[in-house]
C-alpha positions in Angstrom: 72.8 -31.5 143.4 71.0 -33.6 140.8 71.2 -37.4 141.0 73.1 -38.7 137.9 71.5 -42.2 137.9 68.0 -40.8 137.4 66.9 -38.7 134.5 65.2 -35.4 135.2 61.6 -35.7 136.3 60.2 -34.4 133.0 62.3 -36.8 130.9 61.1 -40.0 132.7 58.9 -42.5 130.9 55.3 -43.2 131.9 56.5 -46.6 133.2 59.1 -45.0 135.4 56.5 -42.5 136.7 54.0 -45.3 137.5 56.8 -47.3 139.2 57.8 -44.3 141.3 54.1 -43.7 142.2 53.7 -47.4 143.2 56.8 -47.3 145.4 55.7 -44.0 147.0 52.2 -45.3 147.7 53.6 -48.5 149.2 55.9 -46.4 151.4 53.0 -44.2 152.4 50.8 -47.1 153.3 53.6 -48.7 155.4 54.2 -45.4 157.2 50.5 -45.0 157.9 50.3 -48.6 159.2 53.3 -48.0 161.5 51.8 -44.7 162.8 48.4 -46.4 163.4 50.2 -49.3 165.2 52.2 -46.9 167.4 49.1 -44.9 168.2 47.0 -47.9 169.1 49.8 -49.3 171.3 49.9 -46.0 173.2 46.1 -46.0 173.5 45.9 -49.6 174.6 48.6 -49.0 177.3 46.6 -46.0 178.6 43.3 -47.9 178.5 45.0 -50.8 180.4 46.2 -48.4 183.1 42.7 -46.9 183.4 41.1 -50.4 183.5 43.5 -51.3 186.3 42.5 -48.3 188.3 38.8 -49.1 187.6 39.3 -52.7 188.9 41.2 -51.5 192.0 38.4 -48.9 192.7 35.7 -51.5 192.2 37.5 -53.9 194.6 37.7 -51.2 197.3 34.1 -50.2 196.8 33.1 -53.9 197.1 35.0 -54.2 200.3 33.3 -51.1 201.6 29.9 -52.5 200.7 30.7 -55.7 202.6 31.7 -53.6 205.7 28.4 -51.7 205.5 26.4 -55.0 205.1 28.2 -56.3 208.2 27.5 -53.2 210.1 23.8 -53.3 209.2 23.6 -57.0 210.3 25.4 -56.1 213.6 23.0 -53.2 214.1 19.9 -55.3 213.6 21.4 -58.0 216.0 22.1 -55.3 218.6 18.6 -54.0 218.2 17.3 -57.4 219.4 17.0 -59.7 216.4 18.9 -63.0 216.3 22.1 -62.9 214.3 20.8 -65.4 211.7 17.6 -63.3 211.3 19.6 -60.1 210.8 21.8 -61.8 208.2 18.8 -63.3 206.4 16.9 -60.0 206.2 19.9 -58.1 204.9 20.7 -60.9 202.5 17.2 -61.0 201.0 17.1 -57.2 200.6 20.5 -57.1 198.9 19.6 -60.1 196.6 16.4 -58.4 195.6 18.2 -55.2 194.7 20.8 -57.1 192.8 18.1 -59.1 191.0 16.3 -55.9 190.0 19.5 -54.5 188.6 20.2 -57.7 186.6 16.7 -57.7 185.1 17.0 -54.0 184.2 20.3 -54.6 182.5 18.9 -57.6 180.6 15.9 -55.7 179.4 18.1 -52.8 178.2 20.4 -55.3 176.3 17.4 -56.9 174.6 16.4 -53.6 173.2 19.9 -52.6 172.1 20.8 -52.9 168.4 24.5 -53.8 168.2 24.6 -53.8 164.4 27.0 -51.1 163.1 24.3 -49.4 161.0 26.3 -46.3 160.1 29.2 -48.4 158.8 26.9 -50.6 156.8 25.2 -47.6 155.3 28.5 -46.0 154.5 29.8 -49.2 152.8 26.6 -49.4 150.7 26.9 -45.8 149.6 30.6 -46.3 148.7 29.6 -49.5 146.7 26.9 -47.6 144.9 29.2 -44.7 144.1 31.9 -47.1 142.9 29.4 -49.0 140.7 28.2 -45.7 139.2 31.8 -44.6 138.5 32.6 -48.0 136.9 29.5 -47.9 134.6 
């Protein structure tokens, strides 16, 4: 059934057509924004859950490492070293390993380029294309 308040599509004026187009584009942009917001909310919730599992796993792994360190200290003490010497030796070895990992990570970060080069290049290309179209 045809809507009586609106003339047939081929009888509408150019102004009416542009008005309809503007309303439809606005509606489309709003719908896309809502879809993006919903999708990002779902993804953030999943990432949050995964991050929680990662944190729990890291905490358990750390507790396990501490138990291993205590066992190594106890083993060295049982082998005849003084408790303080056992703890000192294990502490120095673990600190050296940790320091090496920190230095390695710092060197890797110094050589990392965090500038979004592809995005910048894409924006430059779009700007060039737009300028050529406008000219």
